[in-house]
N, CA, C and O atoms as a DFTB+ gen file, in Angstrom:
452 C
 N C O
     1  1      41.086     106.118      96.328
     2  2      40.547     107.447      96.095
     3  2      39.047     107.425      96.322
     4  3      38.382     106.468      95.925
     5  1      38.504     108.442      96.944
     6  2      37.086     108.502      97.265
     7  2      36.265     108.823      96.020
     8  3      36.694     109.596      95.163
     9  1      35.094     108.227      95.931
    10  2      34.163     108.486      94.838
    11  2      33.612     109.890      94.995
    12  3      33.128     110.240      96.072
    13  1      33.675     110.714      93.938
    14  2      33.229     112.108      94.023
    15  2      31.731     112.218      94.215
    16  3      31.244     113.280      94.602
    17  1      30.974     111.142      93.954
    18  2      29.532     111.164      94.145
    19  2      29.116     110.620      95.501
    20  3      27.920     110.491      95.765
    21  1      30.055     110.304      96.357
    22  2      29.728     109.720      97.658
    23  2      29.109     110.772      98.561
    24  3      29.546     111.922      98.571
    25  1      28.097     110.383      99.314
    26  2      27.431     111.273     100.264
    27  2      28.338     111.456     101.471
    28  3      28.861     110.478     102.006
    29  1      28.529     112.687     101.902
    30  2      29.361     112.968     103.056
    31  2      28.462     113.377     104.220
    32  3      27.502     114.125     104.033
    33  1      28.767     112.897     105.402
    34  2      28.030     113.268     106.602
    35  2      29.017     113.857     107.592
    36  3      30.085     113.286     107.813
    37  1      28.680     114.985     108.190
    38  2      29.550     115.624     109.161
    39  2      29.043     115.313     110.559
    40  3      27.847     115.417     110.832
    41  1      29.945     114.938     111.430
    42  2      29.602     114.611     112.801
    43  2      30.078     115.756     113.681
    44  3      31.237     116.164     113.608
    45  1      29.195     116.264     114.498
    46  2      29.569     117.351     115.384
    47  2      28.700     117.347     116.622
    48  3      27.746     116.573     116.702
    49  1      29.009     118.195     117.590
    50  2      28.241     118.198     118.828
    51  2      26.799     118.655     118.619
    52  3      25.932     118.333     119.431
    53  1      26.531     119.387     117.565
    54  2      25.189     119.887     117.321
    55  2      24.393     119.002     116.367
    56  3      23.295     119.376     115.954
    57  1      24.930     117.830     116.009
    58  2      24.259     116.948     115.056
    59  2      22.927     116.488     115.636
    60  3      22.881     115.899     116.716
    61  1      21.852     116.759     114.915
    62  2      20.526     116.364     115.379
    63  2      19.740     115.792     114.225
    64  3      20.217     115.780     113.090
    65  1      18.566     115.328     114.495
    66  2      17.667     114.829     113.466
    67  2      16.749     115.930     112.970
    68  3      15.638     115.646     112.522
    69  1      17.191     117.188     113.040
    70  2      16.345     118.306     112.622
    71  2      15.954     118.149     111.169
    72  3      16.751     117.704     110.343
    73  1      14.734     118.512     110.867
    74  2      14.240     118.429     109.503
    75  2      14.235     119.813     108.880
    76  3      13.679     120.750     109.453
    77  1      14.844     119.952     107.723
    78  2      14.779     121.202     106.983
    79  2      13.443     121.302     106.275
    80  3      12.865     120.283     105.896
    81  1      12.945     122.513     106.091
    82  2      11.670     122.729     105.426
    83  2      11.871     123.691     104.282
    84  3      12.519     124.725     104.446
    85  1      11.332     123.372     103.142
    86  2      11.397     124.244     101.977
    87  2      10.573     125.492     102.273
    88  3       9.370     125.376     102.506
    89  1      11.188     126.708     102.274
    90  2      10.449     127.916     102.604
    91  2       9.300     128.189     101.642
    92  3       8.379     128.926     101.993
    93  1       9.324     127.628     100.456
    94  2       8.254     127.865      99.503
    95  2       7.079     126.910      99.703
    96  3       6.066     127.017      99.013
    97  1       7.215     125.964     100.659
    98  2       6.123     125.021     100.898
    99  2       4.896     125.775     101.382
   100  3       5.009     126.713     102.171
   101  1       3.723     125.367     100.911
   102  2       2.496     126.064     101.261
   103  2       1.500     125.106     101.901
   104  3       1.380     123.950     101.495
   105  1       0.800     125.598     102.890
   106  2      -0.283     124.850     103.515
   107  2      -1.471     125.782     103.599
   108  3      -1.387     126.841     104.221
   109  1      -2.564     125.408     102.989
   110  2      -3.742     126.264     103.002
   111  2      -3.505     127.571     102.271
   112  3      -4.136     128.577     102.597
   113  1      -2.609     127.584     101.288
   114  2      -2.354     128.790     100.511
   115  2      -1.403     129.772     101.173
   116  3      -1.129     130.829     100.606
   117  1      -0.889     129.453     102.362
   118  2      -0.001     130.365     103.083
   119  2       1.408     129.794     103.124
   120  3       1.587     128.602     103.373
   121  1       2.405     130.631     102.882
   122  2       3.803     130.191     102.936
   123  2       4.302     130.265     104.369
   124  3       3.934     131.173     105.115
   125  1       5.150     129.296     104.759
   126  2       5.726     129.261     106.103
   127  2       7.238     129.244     105.990
   128  3       7.801     128.529     105.161
   129  1       7.894     130.039     106.831
   130  2       9.358     130.080     106.834
   131  2       9.948     128.891     107.562
   132  3      11.074     128.488     107.269
   133  1       9.221     128.324     108.498
   134  2       9.715     127.166     109.230
   135  2       8.567     126.217     109.536
   136  3       7.398     126.601     109.512
   137  1       8.920     124.987     109.819
   138  2       7.926     123.960     110.122
   139  2       7.117     124.347     111.357
   140  3       5.924     124.054     111.433
   141  1       7.751     124.998     112.317
   142  2       7.091     125.345     113.566
   143  2       5.981     126.376     113.388
   144  3       5.134     126.508     114.271
   145  1       5.957     127.109     112.284
   146  2       4.915     128.104     112.031
   147  2       3.629     127.483     111.493
   148  3       2.586     128.137     111.485
   149  1       3.688     126.242     111.049
   150  2       2.502     125.586     110.488
   151  2       1.483     125.363     111.600
   152  3       1.867     124.986     112.708
   153  1       0.183     125.585     111.337
   154  2      -0.840     125.421     112.385
   155  2      -0.904     124.010     112.972
   156  3      -1.345     123.849     114.111
   157  1      -0.483     122.997     112.238
   158  2      -0.529     121.615     112.744
   159  2       0.695     121.258     113.577
   160  3       0.758     120.158     114.125
   161  1       1.677     122.164     113.687
   162  2       2.923     121.836     114.383
   163  2       2.727     121.363     115.821
   164  3       3.377     120.392     116.207
   165  1       1.869     121.990     116.645
   166  2       1.713     121.506     118.024
   167  2       1.336     120.021     118.097
   168  3       1.813     119.306     118.979
   169  1       0.491     119.558     117.185
   170  2       0.102     118.152     117.176
   171  2       1.248     117.279     116.652
   172  3       1.545     116.231     117.225
   173  1       1.881     117.709     115.575
   174  2       2.963     116.925     114.967
   175  2       4.143     116.790     115.928
   176  3       4.756     115.726     116.012
   177  1       4.459     117.858     116.647
   178  2       5.610     117.859     117.553
   179  2       5.449     116.855     118.694
   180  3       6.447     116.437     119.280
   181  1       4.229     116.463     119.019
   182  2       3.978     115.541     120.137
   183  2       3.842     114.085     119.705
   184  3       3.613     113.219     120.549
   185  1       3.976     113.796     118.418
   186  2       3.840     112.420     117.963
   187  2       4.966     111.565     118.533
   188  3       6.137     111.914     118.389
   189  1       4.626     110.443     119.182
   190  2       5.654     109.576     119.772
   191  2       6.232     108.603     118.745
   192  3       5.939     107.408     118.783
   193  1       7.046     109.115     117.835
   194  2       7.623     108.262     116.803
   195  2       9.083     108.660     116.591
   196  3       9.442     109.832     116.700
   197  1       9.902     107.680     116.291
   198  2      11.314     107.935     116.020
   199  2      11.507     108.082     114.523
   200  3      11.090     107.217     113.754
   201  1      12.140     109.177     114.101
   202  2      12.483     109.384     112.698
   203  2      13.928     108.953     112.507
   204  3      14.796     109.289     113.312
   205  1      14.183     108.199     111.428
   206  2      15.533     107.688     111.206
   207  2      15.875     107.659     109.729
   208  3      15.044     107.321     108.886
   209  1      17.120     108.021     109.432
   210  2      17.701     107.854     108.105
   211  2      18.851     106.875     108.279
   212  3      19.794     107.144     109.023
   213  1      18.776     105.760     107.604
   214  2      19.817     104.737     107.696
   215  2      20.588     104.677     106.391
   216  3      20.017     104.413     105.333
   217  1      21.885     104.923     106.471
   218  2      22.758     104.875     105.301
   219  2      23.877     103.887     105.606
   220  3      24.563     104.014     106.620
   221  1      24.061     102.901     104.728
   222  2      25.128     101.928     104.985
   223  2      26.515     102.560     104.879
   224  3      26.789     103.326     103.955
   225  1      27.378     102.233     105.826
   226  2      28.760     102.712     105.830
   227  2      29.669     101.494     105.724
   228  3      29.895     100.799     106.714
   229  1      30.177     101.239     104.558
   230  2      31.025     100.071     104.316
   231  2      32.329     100.196     105.105
   232  3      33.024     101.209     105.024
   233  1      32.645      99.153     105.866
   234  2      33.900      99.113     106.603
   235  2      33.919      99.962     107.869
   236  3      34.966     100.074     108.507
   237  1      32.802     100.559     108.250
   238  2      32.729     101.377     109.458
   239  2      32.518     100.456     110.649
   240  3      31.574      99.667     110.672
   241  1      33.411     100.559     111.650
   242  2      33.382      99.659     112.801
   243  2      33.023     100.415     114.074
   244  3      33.018     101.646     114.101
   245  1      32.725      99.666     115.118
   246  2      32.399     100.267     116.409
   247  2      33.553     101.134     116.896
   248  3      33.320     102.210     117.447
   249  1      34.791     100.690     116.704
   250  2      35.933     101.501     117.153
   251  2      35.993     102.823     116.377
   252  3      36.424     103.836     116.928
   253  1      35.567     102.829     115.110
   254  2      35.504     104.080     114.347
   255  2      34.476     105.024     114.964
   256  3      34.710     106.228     115.066
   257  1      33.342     104.473     115.371
   258  2      32.302     105.272     116.024
   259  2      32.811     105.871     117.333
   260  3      32.577     107.045     117.619
   261  1      33.497     105.067     118.112
   262  2      34.009     105.537     119.398
   263  2      35.095     106.604     119.244
   264  3      35.286     107.427     120.140
   265  1      35.801     106.595     118.119
   266  2      36.879     107.554     117.887
   267  2      36.449     108.799     117.117
   268  3      37.295     109.622     116.769
   269  1      35.148     108.956     116.843
   270  2      34.681     110.135     116.101
   271  2      34.971     111.416     116.865
   272  3      34.833     111.476     118.087
   273  1      35.371     112.424     116.133
   274  2      35.654     113.735     116.701
   275  2      34.694     114.758     116.092
   276  3      34.227     114.564     114.970
   277  1      34.390     115.846     116.813
   278  2      33.539     116.901     116.242
   279  2      34.115     117.388     114.914
   280  3      35.328     117.539     114.772
   281  1      33.259     117.623     113.976
   282  2      33.540     118.104     112.607
   283  2      34.205     117.051     111.727
   284  3      34.532     117.344     110.577
   285  1      34.414     115.839     112.228
   286  2      34.988     114.778     111.404
   287  2      33.974     114.359     110.347
   288  3      32.773     114.331     110.614
   289  1      34.448     114.038     109.162
   290  2      33.581     113.649     108.052
   291  2      33.713     112.156     107.787
   292  3      34.810     111.597     107.823
   293  1      32.572     111.518     107.519
   294  2      32.540     110.089     107.223
   295  2      32.016     109.938     105.801
   296  3      31.009     110.548     105.443
   297  1      32.684     109.141     105.001
   298  2      32.259     108.926     103.626
   299  2      31.443     107.643     103.529
   300  3      31.781     106.624     104.131
   301  1      30.366     107.716     102.762
   302  2      29.567     106.516     102.501
   303  2      29.554     106.264     101.002
   304  3      30.042     107.081     100.221
   305  1      28.994     105.134     100.610
   306  2      28.882     104.809      99.190
   307  2      27.585     105.366      98.595
   308  3      27.300     105.149      97.418
   309  1      26.795     106.088      99.411
   310  2      25.528     106.648      98.939
   311  2      25.827     107.833      98.021
   312  3      26.560     108.744      98.405
   313  1      25.271     107.827      96.824
   314  2      25.519     108.898      95.858
   315  2      24.874     110.204      96.316
   316  3      23.746     110.201      96.809
   317  1      25.581     111.310      96.156
   318  2      25.081     112.629      96.555
   319  2      23.779     112.955      95.823
   320  3      22.911     113.635      96.370
   321  1      23.648     112.477      94.605
   322  2      22.467     112.783      93.792
   323  2      21.259     111.929      94.145
   324  3      20.167     112.166      93.628
   325  1      21.432     110.941      95.014
   326  2      20.341     110.040      95.380
   327  2      19.742     110.464      96.719
   328  3      20.467     110.617      97.702
   329  1      18.401     110.658      96.764
   330  2      17.728     111.006      98.013
   331  2      17.859     109.863      99.016
   332  3      17.982     108.700      98.633
   333  1      17.831     110.207     100.301
   334  2      17.928     109.205     101.364
   335  2      16.535     108.906     101.911
   336  3      15.683     109.794     101.935
   337  1      16.287     107.661     102.354
   338  2      14.973     107.298     102.886
   339  2      14.821     107.728     104.345
   340  3      15.734     107.543     105.150
   341  1      13.673     108.299     104.679
   342  2      13.362     108.688     106.053
   343  2      12.224     107.807     106.543
   344  3      11.147     107.774     105.948
   345  1      12.476     107.094     107.636
   346  2      11.458     106.213     108.198
   347  2      10.892     106.818     109.475
   348  3      11.618     107.406     110.277
   349  1       9.577     106.662     109.649
   350  2       8.896     106.995     110.895
   351  2       8.570     105.659     111.533
   352  3       7.668     104.952     111.083
   353  1       9.304     105.310     112.581
   354  2       9.201     103.966     113.120
   355  2       9.757     102.994     112.080
   356  3      10.892     103.152     111.631
   357  1       8.969     101.995     111.695
   358  2       9.399     101.024     110.688
   359  2       8.865     101.368     109.301
   360  3       9.152     100.654     108.340
   361  1       8.093     102.450     109.180
   362  2       7.421     102.797     107.929
   363  2       8.203     103.849     107.150
   364  3       8.501     104.921     107.678
   365  1       8.535     103.549     105.903
   366  2       9.184     104.522     105.031
   367  2       8.156     105.597     104.686
   368  3       7.123     105.293     104.089
   369  1       8.426     106.845     105.054
   370  2       7.438     107.911     104.869
   371  2       7.869     108.985     103.876
   372  3       7.044     109.486     103.112
   373  1       9.144     109.341     103.880
   374  2       9.630     110.420     103.030
   375  2      10.975     110.062     102.419
   376  3      11.635     109.111     102.838
   377  1      11.362     110.831     101.434
   378  2      12.707     110.828     100.882
   379  2      13.221     112.247     101.056
   380  3      12.439     113.196     101.019
   381  1      14.517     112.404     101.243
   382  2      15.062     113.741     101.447
   383  2      16.526     113.819     101.088
   384  3      17.140     112.840     100.664
   385  1      17.078     115.027     101.270
   386  2      18.491     115.255     100.997
   387  2      19.100     116.006     102.169
   388  3      18.453     116.858     102.778
   389  1      20.358     115.679     102.480
   390  2      21.037     116.336     103.589
   391  2      21.451     117.749     103.209
   392  3      21.797     118.027     102.061
   393  1      21.409     118.635     104.197
   394  2      21.842     120.021     104.051
   395  2      22.486     120.457     105.352
   396  3      22.232     119.876     106.407
   397  1      23.311     121.472     105.273
   398  2      23.864     122.076     106.477
   399  2      23.179     123.424     106.646
   400  3      23.196     124.263     105.745
   401  1      22.571     123.620     107.826
   402  2      21.864     124.861     108.142
   403  2      22.437     125.393     109.443
   404  3      22.278     124.776     110.496
   405  1      23.104     126.540     109.371
   406  2      23.700     127.159     110.566
   407  2      24.522     126.155     111.372
   408  3      24.315     126.021     112.578
   409  1      25.427     125.467     110.744
   410  2      26.351     124.505     111.346
   411  2      25.654     123.294     111.958
   412  3      26.203     122.645     112.849
   413  1      24.443     122.988     111.483
   414  2      23.716     121.798     111.931
   415  2      23.327     120.982     110.710
   416  3      23.063     121.527     109.639
   417  1      23.296     119.677     110.888
   418  2      22.870     118.785     109.818
   419  2      21.345     118.798     109.778
   420  3      20.691     118.707     110.816
   421  1      20.784     118.910     108.580
   422  2      19.331     118.914     108.404
   423  2      18.978     117.994     107.246
   424  3      19.831     117.653     106.426
   425  1      17.724     117.602     107.188
   426  2      17.222     116.793     106.091
   427  2      16.070     117.545     105.449
   428  3      15.040     117.777     106.082
   429  1      16.246     117.927     104.186
   430  2      15.184     118.606     103.440
   431  2      14.319     117.521     102.832
   432  3      14.813     116.676     102.086
   433  1      13.016     117.538     103.147
   434  2      12.098     116.554     102.602
   435  2      11.839     116.889     101.139
   436  3      11.489     118.023     100.810
   437  1      12.008     115.908     100.266
   438  2      11.864     116.156      98.825
   439  2      10.615     115.498      98.240
   440  3      10.060     115.992      97.259
   441  1      10.167     114.384      98.834
   442  2       8.969     113.723      98.300
   443  2       8.430     112.713      99.311
   444  3       9.149     112.230     100.185
   445  1       7.135     112.411      99.162
   446  2       6.496     111.381      99.981
   447  2       6.859     110.014      99.442
   448  3       7.070     109.849      98.241
   449  1       6.932     109.039     100.322
   450  2       7.239     107.670      99.888
   451  2       5.993     106.986      99.376
   452  3       6.050     105.827      98.966
C-alpha cells in the first residue's frame, strides 16, 4: 500500500521546469502576477544555469522511464509536507513545493537555502 504522505509527480508532454511564483511576492513595494513582470526578468532569463530538483525514486529503473506514458503518476518516498531542494548548477539555492498550474508541473519557491 502506498504511503499517503508520499510526493506524487505527474509525467506528461507539457512537463517542464517552470517555476511558480507567489502572486503576493513583492519587489520594490510592487506586486507582480508573474515572474516575467519583474524588472530583473530579462537578466535572470538569460542566466546560463541549469535548475534541477532531484528526488530519489526507490526501485525506479531505466525500463520504467522508457515505459512512461503521458499523465502517468510516479510515487516517491518524499513526504508531501517536505519541501524539495532546488539546485542552480551544483549549488542548493531554494526550497519549494510542487504544484499543478494549467495542466503543467510547477515549483513554488518557498524559501532561500
